[in-house]
C-alpha positions as CSV (number, residue, x, y, z in Angstrom):
1,M,-10.1,-6.4,11.8
2,P,-9.4,-8.6,8.7
3,Q,-5.8,-8.9,7.6
4,I,-4.4,-9.4,4.2
5,E,-0.7,-10.2,3.5
6,H,1.3,-10.4,0.4
7,E,4.9,-11.0,-0.4
8,A,6.8,-10.4,-3.7
9,S,10.4,-10.1,-4.9
10,V,11.7,-6.9,-6.4
11,S,14.9,-6.9,-8.5
12,A,16.4,-4.0,-6.8
13,P,18.3,-3.2,-3.4
14,P,16.1,-2.5,-0.4
15,A,17.3,1.3,-0.2
16,E,15.9,1.8,-3.8
17,V,12.8,0.1,-3.1
18,F,12.2,1.9,0.1
19,S,12.9,5.2,-1.5
20,L,10.1,4.7,-4.0
21,I,7.4,3.1,-1.8
22,S,8.0,5.7,1.0
23,R,7.2,8.6,-1.2
24,V,3.4,8.6,-0.6
25,E,2.1,11.1,-3.2
26,P,3.4,9.4,-6.3
27,F,1.9,6.2,-5.3
28,V,-1.1,7.2,-7.4
29,D,1.1,6.4,-10.4
30,L,1.9,2.9,-8.9
31,C,-1.6,1.6,-8.4
32,E,-4.8,1.9,-10.5
33,A,-7.1,1.8,-7.6
34,V,-5.6,4.8,-6.0
35,Q,-7.5,7.8,-7.4
36,D,-5.8,10.6,-5.5
37,I,-3.5,11.2,-2.5
38,E,-3.4,14.7,-0.8
39,A,-0.5,15.6,1.5
40,L,-2.0,17.2,4.7
41,G,1.5,17.8,6.4
42,D,3.2,16.2,9.4
43,D,3.3,12.8,7.6
44,R,-0.5,12.9,7.1
45,Y,-2.2,11.9,3.9
46,R,-5.8,11.7,2.5
47,W,-6.3,8.7,0.1
48,H,-9.2,8.2,-2.4
49,V,-9.4,4.8,-3.7
50,R,-11.8,2.8,-5.9
51,V,-11.9,-0.9,-5.2
52,A,-14.4,-3.1,-7.0
53,G,-16.3,0.0,-8.2
54,V,-16.6,1.4,-4.6
55,K,-15.2,4.7,-3.7
56,L,-13.4,4.9,-0.3
57,S,-11.4,7.5,1.4
58,F,-9.5,7.9,4.5
59,E,-6.8,9.9,6.2
60,V,-3.6,8.2,7.3
61,Q,-0.7,8.9,9.6
62,V,2.8,7.6,8.9
63,T,3.7,5.8,12.1
64,D,7.0,4.0,11.4
65,I,9.7,4.9,9.1
66,Q,13.0,3.0,9.4
67,P,14.8,3.1,6.0
68,P,15.5,0.8,4.2
69,T,13.5,-1.7,6.3
70,H,10.0,-0.6,7.4
71,F,7.4,1.7,6.3
72,A,3.9,1.8,8.3
73,W,0.8,3.8,8.5
74,E,-2.6,3.8,10.4
75,S,-5.8,5.6,9.5
76,I,-7.0,8.5,11.5
77,T,-10.4,9.1,9.8
78,G,-12.6,7.2,7.2
79,V,-12.1,3.5,6.5
80,P,-10.1,2.1,9.6
81,N,-6.9,0.4,8.3
82,R,-3.3,0.0,9.1
83,G,-0.5,-1.3,7.0
84,R,3.1,-2.0,6.8
85,Y,5.7,-2.7,4.2
86,T,8.7,-4.7,5.4
87,L,11.6,-4.9,3.2
88,T,14.3,-7.7,3.5
89,P,17.5,-8.0,1.3
90,T,17.9,-11.2,-0.8
91,A,20.5,-12.4,-3.2
92,D,18.4,-11.1,-6.1
93,G,17.2,-7.9,-4.7
94,T,14.6,-7.4,-2.0
95,R,11.7,-9.3,-0.5
96,L,8.6,-7.1,-0.1
97,H,6.1,-8.0,2.6
98,F,2.8,-6.1,2.6
99,Q,0.3,-6.4,5.5
100,L,-3.0,-4.5,5.5
101,H,-5.6,-4.6,8.4
102,Y,-8.9,-3.0,7.6
103,E,-12.5,-2.7,8.7
104,L,-15.5,-1.9,6.8
105,K,-18.2,-0.5,9.1
106,N,-21.0,-1.1,6.4
107,R,-22.0,-4.7,6.5
108,L,-23.4,-4.7,3.0
109,L,-20.2,-3.2,1.7
110,E,-18.1,-5.6,3.6
111,K,-20.1,-8.6,2.4
112,A,-19.9,-7.3,-1.2
113,L,-16.1,-6.9,-1.0
114,S,-15.2,-10.0,1.2
115,G,-15.1,-12.4,-1.6
116,T,-13.0,-10.3,-3.8
117,T,-10.9,-8.3,-1.4
118,R,-8.0,-10.8,-1.1
119,S,-7.7,-11.3,-5.0
120,I,-7.9,-7.6,-5.6
121,V,-5.1,-6.7,-3.1
122,H,-3.0,-9.6,-4.6
123,R,-3.6,-8.1,-8.0
124,L,-3.0,-4.5,-6.7
125,S,0.2,-5.7,-4.9
126,N,1.5,-7.3,-8.0
127,E,0.7,-4.2,-10.0
128,I,2.5,-2.0,-7.4
129,V,5.5,-4.3,-7.4
130,G,5.6,-4.4,-11.3
131,N,5.5,-0.5,-11.4
132,V,8.1,-0.3,-8.8
133,E,10.5,-2.4,-10.8
134,R,9.6,-0.6,-13.9
135,E,10.3,2.9,-12.3
136,L,13.6,1.7,-10.7
137,G,14.6,0.5,-14.1
138,K,14.1,4.1,-15.5
139,R,16.8,5.3,-13.0
């Protein structure tokens, strides 16, 4: 499974950042690529995303919630993936570490996305961090 990692700083304490990123349904407002998220119950969600013009969907199960330091998930249907946010306190707020492991079973799709996936994820991660900071600033 390919892995993508990204780190960023957020100017807010870990508890506030965790509170925002661990609410899954509103994530659609934090990232343009996320088209829709449906709550299925029991910490399961169906995600519909659009990356590089390609629509992808998958169901995930939240697998690890340890406020305010860890939030992790793993897919149970659709595009195989698993990911984790790890939050670490810093002098200026929070260091947000994002990891995503994914597998695209379609060779053509994987080839089409392989060159752009890292830059897309970094752009989306920066978008999410910016929106998290903006949202926390409204509180």
